[in-house]
C-alpha positions, 0 to 999 in steps of 0.5 A, a space after each residue: 205595122 204592129 206598132 201602128 195597131 198598137 198606136 191604134 189601140 191607144 188611140 182607141 182605149 182613148 176613145 172608149 173613156 170620151 164616148 158613150 152608146 153605140 160608139 162606144 162599143 164600136 170602139 170597144 170592137 175595135 180595140 178588141 180587135 187590136 188585140 187579136 191582131 197584136 196576139 198574132 204579129 206577137 208570134 213574129 215580133 217579140 216586143 209585141 208581147 209588151 204591147 199586148 200586155 199593155 193593151 190588155 191591161 187597158 182594156 180590162 180597165 175600160 171594161 170594167 169601167 163600163 160594167 160588161 165584165 
């Protein structure tokens, strides 16, 4: 499950650069949800910590580029 959420996050990160308006907001919201799930998973599966780090870094880039930070 964790790896699927991580892969989904990668797709959302890509989509965030390719969409605008309400769709972009939905993508960001879904990406945040994925990050929350990965944070819970890392408590049980140590490699998920790396996934969280990658997604968090990319989320910061997405938010920074959108001016939402």
